[in-house]
C-alpha positions as CSV (number, residue, x, y, z in Angstrom):
1,M,-0.8,101.4,-218.5
2,S,-0.5,104.0,-221.2
3,R,2.6,106.2,-221.6
4,H,0.7,109.2,-220.2
5,F,-0.5,107.2,-217.2
6,G,3.0,106.0,-216.7
7,L,4.3,109.5,-216.5
8,F,1.4,110.4,-214.2
9,R,2.2,107.4,-212.0
10,F,5.8,108.5,-211.8
11,A,4.9,112.0,-210.8
12,A,2.4,110.8,-208.2
13,S,4.9,108.3,-206.8
14,S,7.5,111.0,-206.6
15,L,5.1,113.2,-204.6
16,L,4.2,110.4,-202.3
17,V,7.9,109.7,-201.6
18,A,8.5,113.3,-200.8
19,L,5.5,113.5,-198.5
20,I,6.1,110.3,-196.5
21,G,9.9,110.4,-196.5
22,C,10.3,107.3,-198.7
23,A,8.0,105.2,-196.4
24,R,6.8,102.1,-198.1
25,A,3.1,102.0,-199.1
26,D,3.2,98.4,-200.3
27,E,0.5,95.7,-199.9
28,A,1.3,93.6,-196.9
29,A,2.6,90.1,-197.5
30,V,0.7,87.2,-195.9
31,A,2.1,84.1,-194.5
32,I,0.1,81.2,-196.0
33,P,0.2,77.4,-195.8
34,A,1.9,75.4,-198.6
35,P,-0.4,73.7,-201.1
36,A,-1.8,70.4,-199.8
37,F,-1.7,69.1,-203.4
38,D,1.4,69.6,-205.5
39,A,3.6,68.0,-208.1
40,A,6.5,65.9,-206.8
41,R,10.0,67.2,-207.3
42,T,11.6,65.4,-210.2
43,A,15.2,64.2,-210.7
44,A,14.9,64.8,-214.4
45,S,17.1,67.4,-216.0
46,D,14.1,68.9,-217.9
47,T,12.9,72.5,-217.1
48,A,9.3,73.6,-216.6
49,V,7.4,76.8,-217.2
50,A,4.9,78.7,-215.1
51,R,2.9,81.8,-216.3
52,L,1.6,84.1,-213.6
53,A,-0.1,87.5,-213.8
54,G,-0.4,89.7,-210.7
55,G,-0.4,93.4,-211.5
56,C,2.5,95.3,-213.0
57,F,5.0,92.8,-214.2
58,W,8.0,94.7,-212.9
59,G,7.4,93.5,-209.3
60,V,6.3,90.0,-210.1
61,Q,9.4,89.5,-212.3
62,G,11.6,91.1,-209.6
63,V,10.3,88.7,-206.9
64,F,10.8,85.5,-208.9
65,Q,14.2,86.5,-210.1
66,H,15.3,86.1,-206.4
67,V,13.8,82.6,-206.1
68,D,16.3,79.7,-206.0
69,G,15.4,77.2,-208.6
70,V,14.1,79.8,-211.1
71,L,16.2,79.9,-214.2
72,K,14.6,82.8,-215.9
73,A,11.7,85.2,-215.4
74,V,10.5,87.2,-218.4
75,S,8.0,90.0,-218.4
76,G,5.3,89.8,-221.1
77,Y,1.7,89.5,-222.0
78,A,-0.9,86.6,-222.0
79,G,-4.6,86.4,-222.6
80,G,-4.8,88.1,-226.0
81,S,-3.5,87.9,-229.5
82,E,0.0,88.4,-230.8
83,E,-1.1,91.5,-232.7
84,T,-2.0,93.3,-229.5
85,A,0.9,92.1,-227.4
86,Q,2.4,95.6,-227.2
87,Y,2.7,97.8,-224.1
88,D,0.9,100.8,-225.5
89,I,-2.0,98.7,-226.8
90,V,-2.3,96.4,-223.7
91,G,-2.6,99.6,-221.6
92,S,-6.1,100.2,-223.0
93,G,-7.4,97.2,-221.0
94,D,-9.4,95.9,-223.9
95,T,-7.0,93.4,-225.5
96,G,-7.6,90.5,-223.1
97,H,-4.0,90.5,-222.2
98,A,-2.7,90.6,-218.6
99,E,0.8,91.7,-217.7
100,T,2.3,88.3,-217.1
101,V,5.7,86.8,-216.1
102,E,6.8,83.5,-217.7
103,I,9.0,81.6,-215.1
104,T,11.3,78.9,-216.3
105,Y,12.3,76.8,-213.4
106,D,14.0,73.6,-212.3
107,P,11.4,71.2,-211.1
108,A,14.0,69.3,-209.2
109,A,14.7,72.4,-207.1
110,I,11.3,73.9,-206.7
111,T,7.7,72.7,-207.4
112,Y,4.9,74.5,-209.2
113,G,3.0,74.6,-206.0
114,E,5.9,76.3,-204.2
115,L,6.0,78.9,-206.9
116,L,2.2,79.5,-206.4
117,Q,2.8,79.9,-202.6
118,I,5.2,82.7,-203.3
119,Y,2.9,84.2,-205.9
120,F,-0.1,84.3,-203.5
121,S,1.9,85.3,-200.5
122,V,4.4,88.0,-201.5
123,A,4.2,88.7,-205.3
124,H,0.8,90.3,-205.2
125,D,-2.6,90.6,-203.4
126,P,-4.8,87.9,-205.0
127,T,-8.0,89.3,-203.5
128,Q,-7.9,92.5,-205.7
129,L,-10.1,92.3,-208.8
130,N,-8.8,93.8,-212.0
131,R,-6.3,96.0,-210.1
132,Q,-3.2,95.8,-208.1
133,G,-2.0,98.6,-205.8
134,P,-2.3,101.9,-207.8
135,D,-2.9,100.1,-211.2
136,H,-6.4,99.5,-212.5
137,G,-7.7,97.6,-215.4
138,R,-8.1,94.0,-216.7
139,Q,-4.4,94.1,-217.8
140,Y,-3.5,94.0,-214.1
141,R,-5.8,91.1,-213.1
142,S,-4.6,88.3,-211.0
143,T,-4.5,85.3,-213.3
144,I,-2.8,81.9,-213.6
145,F,-2.1,80.6,-217.1
146,P,-1.5,76.9,-216.7
147,V,0.5,75.1,-219.4
148,D,-1.1,71.7,-218.7
149,A,-3.9,70.0,-216.8
150,T,-1.7,69.2,-213.8
151,Q,-0.8,72.9,-213.3
152,R,-4.5,73.7,-213.6
153,E,-5.5,71.2,-211.0
154,I,-2.7,72.3,-208.6
155,A,-3.8,76.0,-209.0
156,A,-7.5,75.3,-208.6
157,R,-7.1,73.1,-205.6
158,Y,-4.8,75.6,-203.9
159,I,-7.2,78.4,-204.4
160,E,-9.9,76.3,-202.8
161,Q,-7.6,75.4,-199.9
162,L,-6.7,79.1,-199.2
163,D,-10.3,80.3,-199.5
164,A,-11.4,77.5,-197.1
165,A,-8.7,78.6,-194.6
166,H,-9.7,82.3,-194.9
167,V,-6.1,83.3,-194.9
168,F,-6.8,86.6,-196.7
169,G,-10.0,87.6,-195.0
170,R,-11.6,88.0,-198.5
171,E,-12.1,85.5,-201.3
172,I,-9.3,85.1,-203.8
173,A,-10.1,86.9,-207.1
174,T,-7.4,85.0,-209.1
175,T,-8.7,83.4,-212.3
176,I,-7.3,80.4,-214.2
177,E,-7.2,80.8,-218.0
178,D,-6.2,77.9,-220.2
179,G,-4.6,77.7,-223.6
180,R,-3.3,81.3,-223.7
181,P,0.1,81.8,-225.3
182,F,2.8,84.1,-223.8
183,F,4.5,87.0,-225.6
184,A,7.6,88.6,-224.2
185,A,7.4,92.3,-223.4
186,E,9.6,95.0,-224.8
187,T,13.3,94.9,-223.8
188,Y,13.0,98.1,-221.7
189,H,10.6,96.3,-219.3
190,Q,13.0,93.4,-218.7
191,D,14.9,93.4,-215.4
192,F,13.2,96.8,-214.6
193,L,13.4,96.4,-210.8
194,V,17.1,95.5,-211.0
195,R,18.0,98.3,-213.4
196,H,15.9,101.0,-211.7
197,P,15.9,100.3,-208.0
198,G,15.5,104.0,-207.2
199,Y,12.4,104.5,-209.4
200,P,9.7,105.7,-207.0
201,Y,7.2,103.1,-208.1
202,I,9.7,100.3,-207.5
203,V,10.8,101.8,-204.1
204,I,7.2,102.0,-202.9
205,Y,5.5,99.0,-204.3
206,D,8.0,96.4,-205.5
207,L,11.2,96.4,-203.4
208,P,9.1,95.6,-200.2
209,K,8.0,92.4,-202.0
210,V,11.5,91.2,-202.4
211,D,12.1,92.0,-198.7
212,S,9.0,89.9,-197.9
213,L,10.3,87.1,-200.0
214,E,13.6,87.0,-198.0
215,L,11.7,87.2,-194.7
216,L,9.0,84.6,-195.4
217,F,10.8,82.3,-197.7
218,P,14.5,82.4,-196.6
219,E,15.0,78.8,-197.7
220,V,14.5,79.7,-201.4
221,Y,15.6,83.4,-201.4
222,R,18.8,84.2,-203.2
223,A,20.4,87.7,-203.1
224,E,21.7,87.6,-206.6
225,P,18.8,87.8,-209.1
226,V,18.7,85.8,-212.3
227,L,18.4,88.3,-215.2
228,V,17.0,88.3,-218.7
229,L,19.5,90.9,-219.9
230,P,23.0,90.2,-218.5
231,A,24.2,93.7,-219.4
232,A,21.8,95.0,-216.7
233,R,23.8,93.4,-213.9
234,G,25.3,96.1,-211.7
235,H,23.4,99.0,-213.3
236,P,21.8,101.5,-210.8
């Protein structure tokens, strides 16, 4: 997503809003079964981390910031080197990076599998290959970056379960990439959905995801998002 493409996307989104009267052109959420294989909830006080890529990180971050049990959700990059973990470079699509969200969560409150259920159901469309909505390129691929063998097994078995159940009508395109470090994105990308709720791209593609989270997962939805930048709270 280069700077020029970002400006084009803003202009295109603005035109679309004008033409359809702010109607939402989001990808439809899909109600899916919970994973049959998952980690048990733990009573330990330790935190855990999940790293998920599903298109533009603004919407993925925005969804998980509203999930109870999530302590922090940071937009960033994974899949490439530290030297290329910069927005303008990642936008070329040639760095190996995917726009990724690192989710720090309380495993006593929510499991890794439950996070994946939200990821596959409302955070993005896992059947799209190297794209998501209006965004195209490998940097927008659907990818899970497990931090250990247990996460890898849960993710792999869940993908097999969902494909076998044909819940999406097409095979899941999500890949699993091991051993890839995460690099936080630039400050101006953090809490983007919360700080810019009127931005046309957010209105059209991302706010409906948060609505779907509340509709399909009311037991874990929380109205007040957990933010990376406290100063962003309350900003329009």
